[in-house]
C-alpha positions in Angstrom: 11.0 113.8 100.2 11.2 115.3 96.7 8.3 114.3 94.4 9.2 114.5 90.7 5.5 114.2 89.9 6.0 111.5 87.3 3.6 108.9 88.5 1.3 107.6 85.8 3.2 109.4 83.0 3.9 107.5 79.8 7.5 107.4 78.6 9.0 106.2 75.3 12.7 105.3 75.4 14.5 104.5 72.2 17.7 102.4 72.1 16.5 100.1 74.9 17.9 96.8 73.6 20.7 96.0 76.0 20.2 95.2 79.7 23.5 97.0 80.3 22.6 100.1 78.3 21.5 103.6 79.1 18.1 103.0 77.6 17.4 100.1 80.0 18.7 102.0 83.0 16.5 104.9 82.0 13.4 102.7 81.8 14.2 101.3 85.3 14.7 104.8 86.7 11.5 106.2 85.3 9.6 103.1 86.4 10.8 103.7 89.9 9.0 107.0 89.8 5.8 105.4 88.7 6.0 105.9 84.9 4.7 103.5 82.4 7.4 102.8 79.9 7.6 101.7 76.2 11.0 100.5 75.1 12.0 100.9 71.4 14.5 98.3 70.2 15.9 97.2 66.9 14.3 94.4 64.9 16.3 91.1 65.2 17.0 88.6 62.4 15.6 86.1 63.1 13.0 87.8 65.3 13.4 87.1 69.0 10.4 85.7 70.8 10.8 88.0 73.8 12.3 91.3 74.9 14.5 90.5 77.8 14.7 94.1 79.1 10.9 94.5 79.0 10.4 91.1 80.6 12.7 92.0 83.5 10.7 95.2 84.1 7.4 93.4 84.1 8.8 90.8 86.5 9.4 93.7 88.9 5.8 94.8 88.5 6.4 97.7 86.1 3.9 98.6 83.5 6.1 98.1 80.5 5.9 97.2 76.8 8.3 97.1 73.9 8.2 97.6 70.1 10.9 96.6 67.6 11.2 99.0 64.7 13.9 100.2 62.4 14.3 103.8 63.3 15.9 104.4 59.9 12.5 103.9 58.4 10.7 107.3 58.1 7.4 105.6 59.1 8.9 104.4 62.5 7.8 107.4 64.5 4.1 106.8 63.8 4.5 103.1 64.6 6.1 103.9 67.9 3.5 106.3 69.1 0.6 104.2 67.9 2.0 101.3 69.8 2.6 103.3 73.0 -0.8 104.9 72.9 -2.4 101.6 72.4 -0.7 100.2 75.4 -0.8 103.0 77.9 -2.3 106.2 76.5 -0.7 109.5 75.3 3.1 109.8 75.4 4.3 112.6 77.7 8.0 111.8 77.9 10.3 111.0 74.9 13.9 109.9 75.5 15.9 110.0 72.2 18.6 107.5 73.2 19.1 105.2 70.2 22.3 105.6 68.3 23.9 104.1 65.2 27.7 104.0 65.7 30.3 102.8 63.3 33.8 104.4 63.9 35.0 106.0 60.6 37.7 108.2 59.3 38.7 110.6 56.5 42.1 108.9 56.3 42.8 106.9 53.1 44.3 104.0 55.0 42.0 103.2 57.9 43.5 101.4 60.8 41.9 98.3 62.2 38.4 99.0 63.7 37.8 102.0 61.4 36.1 102.3 58.0 36.5 105.1 55.5 33.9 107.8 55.3 31.4 107.1 52.6 27.9 108.1 51.6 26.2 104.9 52.9 27.9 105.2 56.3 27.0 108.9 56.7 23.4 108.3 55.7 23.1 105.4 58.1 24.3 107.5 61.0 22.0 110.5 60.2 19.0 108.3 59.5 19.0 106.9 63.1 20.8 109.6 65.1 19.3 112.7 63.5 16.3 112.1 61.3 14.6 109.6 63.5 14.7 111.9 66.6 13.5 114.8 64.5 10.5 112.7 63.3 9.8 111.4 66.8 9.8 115.0 68.2 7.5 116.1 65.4 5.1 113.2 66.0 5.2 113.9 69.8 4.3 117.5 69.2 1.5 116.8 66.7 -0.2 114.5 69.1 0.5 116.8 72.0 -1.4 119.6 70.2 -4.2 117.4 69.1 -5.1 116.5 72.6 -4.5 120.0 73.8 -1.9 118.9 76.4 0.1 121.3 78.4 2.9 119.2 79.8 5.7 117.3 77.9 9.3 116.4 78.3 11.8 115.5 75.6 15.4 114.5 76.5 18.0 113.7 73.8 21.1 111.7 74.7 24.3 113.0 73.1 28.0 112.9 73.8 30.5 115.4 75.1 32.7 114.7 72.1 30.5 116.4 69.5 33.0 119.1 68.8 34.8 116.4 66.9 37.6 113.9 67.2 39.5 111.4 65.1 37.8 108.2 64.2 34.3 109.2 64.9 33.4 111.4 61.9 29.9 110.3 61.1 28.7 109.5 64.6 29.8 112.8 66.1 28.4 114.8 63.1 25.0 113.2 63.6 25.0 113.8 67.3 26.0 117.4 66.8 22.9 117.7 64.5 20.8 116.0 67.2 21.8 118.7 69.7 20.9 121.4 67.2 17.5 120.1 66.4 16.8 119.6 70.1 17.5 123.2 70.8 15.3 124.2 67.9 12.5 122.1 69.3 13.0 123.7 72.7 12.5 127.1 71.1 9.4 126.0 69.2 7.7 123.7 71.6 8.0 125.7 74.8 4.7 127.6 74.2 2.9 124.2 74.3 4.4 123.3 77.7 7.1 121.0 76.4 10.7 121.2 77.6 13.5 119.8 75.5 17.0 119.2 76.9 20.2 117.4 76.1 22.5 115.1 78.1 26.0 115.1 76.7 27.6 111.9 78.1 31.2 111.3 78.8 32.5 107.7 78.6 29.8 105.3 80.0 30.5 101.7 80.6 27.7 99.9 78.8 29.9 96.9 77.9 31.8 98.5 75.0 34.7 100.1 76.9 37.9 98.0 77.1 39.8 97.7 80.4 42.4 100.2 79.1 39.8 102.7 78.0 38.0 102.4 81.3 41.2 103.1 83.2 42.0 106.1 81.0 38.5 107.5 81.4 38.8 107.2 85.1 42.1 109.1 85.1 40.5 112.0 83.2 37.6 112.3 85.6 38.0 114.3 88.8 35.6 111.8 90.3 38.0 109.0 89.5 35.8 106.6 87.7 34.0 105.9 84.4 30.3 106.7 84.0 27.6 104.1 84.6 24.2 103.9 82.9 22.4 104.8 86.1 24.4 108.1 86.2 22.7 109.1 83.0 19.3 107.6 83.8 19.0 109.7 87.0 19.7 112.8 85.0 16.9 111.8 82.6 14.5 111.5 85.6 15.6 115.0 86.8 15.0 116.6 83.4 11.6 114.9 83.2 10.7 116.0 86.7 8.6 118.9 88.0 11.8 120.3 89.6 13.3 120.8 86.1 10.3 122.7 84.8 12.3 125.9 84.2 15.0 124.2 82.2 14.8 124.0 78.4 17.2 124.1 75.5 20.0 123.2 77.9 22.9 120.8 77.5 24.0 119.0 80.7 27.6 117.6 80.5 27.6 114.3 82.3 31.2 113.1 82.4 32.3 113.2 86.0 34.0 116.6 85.4 36.1 115.4 82.5 35.1 118.3 80.3 36.3 120.7 83.0 39.9 119.7 82.6 
């Protein structure tokens, strides 16, 4: 039996709002390995009295907690880490999964479902998808050094479409930037014992893919199906594990072989 040596580790996972999402699947997968998990979700208006993903984990006996913060707020990183440390102790695993996503275009006459590229939209994408992960990584590293730790894992969730495509201008630009800052972090944080890696996802059914899009994605994959949240969550566990100790600054393309074709 392979032991990933994650029991007792504290993990923070952003973008953990939906029970059908990658964040929730990642929390469940890490919890199965004995991790204590802190889920970061968006504030709701009006505020919700409970976090359903966190409640479900606790019902299964997982040491879990949640914090609702606006990651576009520059102070959010400190709030997240203070909350996590107050619940379970120092954070050793950070999963940058949260994403702002509004399809947009350079075209002057956007078709239905798209908006025109504008400053506010660009800023909203970069605030959550680029700046927030950068500030979370910086906060992770400051606290890591302060306690003289020697083990850390950071995993950033991106997309295999970052080279660019129509109708996803701001989202893909911000994810491309996320990959760049993650590689920079890998170069700078390695000497402190922290690895930083990227998972570039192909289409994953988290509730947003239409029946047509699901069928098309399955056609493009040599494995003949669309991705599932657990497919990505299991890769997060691997990159966090002892077995991935010699991997850093790498991008794993997780799309069932779609990128190969």
